[in-house]
N, C-alpha and C positions, 0 to 999 in steps of 0.2 A: 715631215720630210722622209722619215724612215718608212712610213706607209707607202709613199709613192715609189720608193726604190724597191721595196719588197714586191709590190705589185708588178713592177717592170720585170723583175726576175721571174715571177710566176708566169707572166705572159710569154716570155721567151722560152721557158721550159715547156709550156703547153704546146707551143708551136713546134718544138723539137719532137715531142711525142707524136703529134699528129703526122709529121713528115715520115717518121719511122713506120707508123701503121699503114700509111699509103704505100710505102715501098714494098711491103709484104704482099700486096695484092696487085701491084702494077706489073704489066708484062715485061717491062724493062726496068733495070735497076735505076732508081732515082739517086741523084747526087746527095751525099750526106750533108745535113744542115750543120753549120758550125755549132759546137757546144756552147751553151750559154755561159758567159763569164760570171764567176762568183763575185766579181768586183764591179760596182757601178759608181757613177759620179753624177753630179748635178750642179748647175749654175742657175741662179735666179736673179732677176732684176725686179724690184718692187717699188711702188710709190711711197710706201710706208710700212715699216716692219712692226707688225702688231703681234704681241705675245700675250695670250690669254686676254685679248681685247685691249691691252694697254700699249700705247705707242712706245717703241724703244728708240725712235729716231726723231722725236718732236715733229711728227707728221712730215718728215722729209724722206727722200728715196734711200734705199739700201741695196747693197750688193751682197749676195749670199751664195754659199756653195759648200759642197762636202762630198764625202764618198762613203760607201758601205761595202763590207765584205760579208757574204752570207754563205755559210757552209751547208752542204746537203743534209747534215745532221740536224739543222735548225739553229745552230749557234751563229751569232752574228756580232760584228763590231763595226763601229763607224765614228765619223767626225763630221760636224756641221758647223759653219761659221757665218757670222753676219756683222756688218758694220752697225754700230750703235752710237747713241749720244747721251743716254739717260743718266749715266753716272757723272759725267762732267757737267751736265745740265743741272744736276741737283747738288753738286758740291761747289761751294763758293771759294774754296781755298786752292783751286788749281789742279785737282785730281783729273787725270786724263785716262780714259779706258775706251778707246774707239772701237774695240772689237769684242764680240762674244764668241767664245769657242766652246762647243758642246762635244763631249766625249761619252759614248754610250756602248754598252755591250749587253747581250741578252740571249734568250732562247725563244724561237718562234716556230711553232709546229701545229699542224692540223691534228690535234689530239682527240677532238670530238667527232668530226666528220669532215668530208671535203667542203671547203669554203668556210670552215669555222676554225680559224687559226687562233691559238692561245699564245700570248706574248708576255714574257717576264724579263725585266731587265733593270739596269741601273744607269742613271744619267748624271754626269758631272758638268755643271755650268762653270766655266772658267773665264775670268775677265782680267787679262794682263793689264795692270794699272801702273801708271806713273804718277808719283807725287801723292800716293794714297795717304789720307789723314783719317785714322781711326777715331779721332775726336769728334768727327762730324757724322760718320756712319760706320757700321760694322762692315767687315769684309763681305762683299757681295757674292763671292764664290759659294755655290750651293750644290748639294747632292740629293737626288731623289731616287727612290725605288718606284717602279711602276709595274702594273699588271693590266693587261688588256685582253678582251675577247672580241675577235673579229667575227662577222656573220655575213652570210649571203642568202638572200631570198630572191631568186630570179634576177631582175634588173636592179634590185635594191641591195646595197652593201653598206657596211659601216662597222663601227666598233664602239664598245663601252670601255672606259679606261679609268684607273685610279692611280694618281701619283701622290707619293708620300715623302715629305721632306725629312731626312734624317739629320740634317744640319739646319742652322738658321737659314731662312729663305731670302735671298737677294739683299742681305744686310739689314733685314728687319729684326730688331732685338727680340730675343726670347721666342722666336717663331718656329723653332724645331717642332715637328709634329704637324705642320700645316699640310693640308690635303687639297687635291684638285680632282674631283670626279667630273667626267665629261662624256658626252655622247656625240658621235659624228655619223651622219647619214649621207649616202651618195646614191643618186638614182640616174641610171643610164637611160636617157630619153630615146635613144635609138635614132635620133635626128641630128645629122651633121656633126657627129662626134661630140655632142653636148651632154654633159652630166650636171644635174642639179645637186647642189651641196647645202647641207644644213649642219649647224653645230651649236651646242649649248654646254656651258661648263660653270662650275661654281668654285671660286678660289677662296677656301677657308684659311684665314691667317690665325694661327694658334698663338697663345701666350700674350695677348694684348691686354694691358691694364685698363680698368674702367676709368672713365673721365668724370671728374667731379665739377659740377657747375652749380649755379644758383638754383637750378631746378632739381637737384639731386644727383645721384651717381648713375651713369649710363655706360653701357659697353662702348669701347672705342670702335666704331663701325668702319673697319677697313676691309672686311671680307666683302666679296661682290660676285655678281653673276655676269658672264659675258655670253654673247651669241653672235652667230654669223649666218647669212643667207647669200648664196651665190651660184655661179655657173662656171664650169670648166670646159674648155674646148681643147680636144686632142687633135693636133695637126698631123700626127704620125711622125715617125723617125725620132721619137723621144722629145718632140717639141710640143709644149702645151701652154695655155694661157688661162688665167682666171680673173673674174671680176666678182666682187662681193660687197656686201654692206656689213660692217662690223660695229657693234656697240656694247656698252656695259652700263651697269648702274653703280659703278665705283664712286666712292665718296670724292667729290671734286676738291674738297679742302685738303685731302691727304694725297691723292694721286695727281701730282702736278709735274710739269715739265717746263723746259725753256730756261734761258739764262736767269730770268727773274722769278722763276717758279710761279708763274701766274696763269699758265695754260693748263686746262684740264686734260689729263693724259688719256682718259677713257671715254671721250665723247664719240658719238657715232660718226661714221664716215665711210666713203667708198675706198675700196682697196683693189689695186690692179697689180698683176705680176705676170711675168713670162719666164718659163722654166725650160731648160734644155737638159735632158738626161742622157748619159752616155753609157 
């Protein structure tokens, strides 16, 4: 979400510079373009909120939205929110946390070359819970540090990113130090405002004990890989839509959802969303 908003700011800024350059050579003074606002906002409707490939809403729709403030120095701060159900789905004693609230701040600047922005920041996941029972699961609130390098090669753009958990991750015991490296690629087809999207990431969960069975001792396999292939359509005016296929190789016996915890939360499926940026 942050990437979308920073891209919108950059496009608005480039349009402003182009207008100013034209005014210097035009025979008559052109009206000044309004200055791009450092504050942007967004609202999204999706058929399924997937986070790192895992459904957060038991394959049901979600409403999402947030805002960003980006200073010309490269400093930024923002908030993003989504409806969820996974905490209440996994807790049989009545815990309710219907909302995920993300708060983040960082620094993003083209330190290497134009089109190659470096991004460093901190992200706090906060789940306002009612009736929380620590006897069933640890506090799901989590904090991650992240570093990303954006790149541009003609019509191909994207970024590589590493997220590092400085607290336990989403209530998983002893998981401080978990990491998520990922790669995202976007290719502007130049046709009808369509952009092809690809993503792959690996969620490493730290601190998990080995499991002893009749066949010996083996690692508790809860780390996994997720991937995504899709298309985004830009309708202009800040309105866009995307369709994609998302899947994982997450352990079905551990990543479960639903009231009876019998549904695999990482199975492959189609994802649709419509976003309006302001």
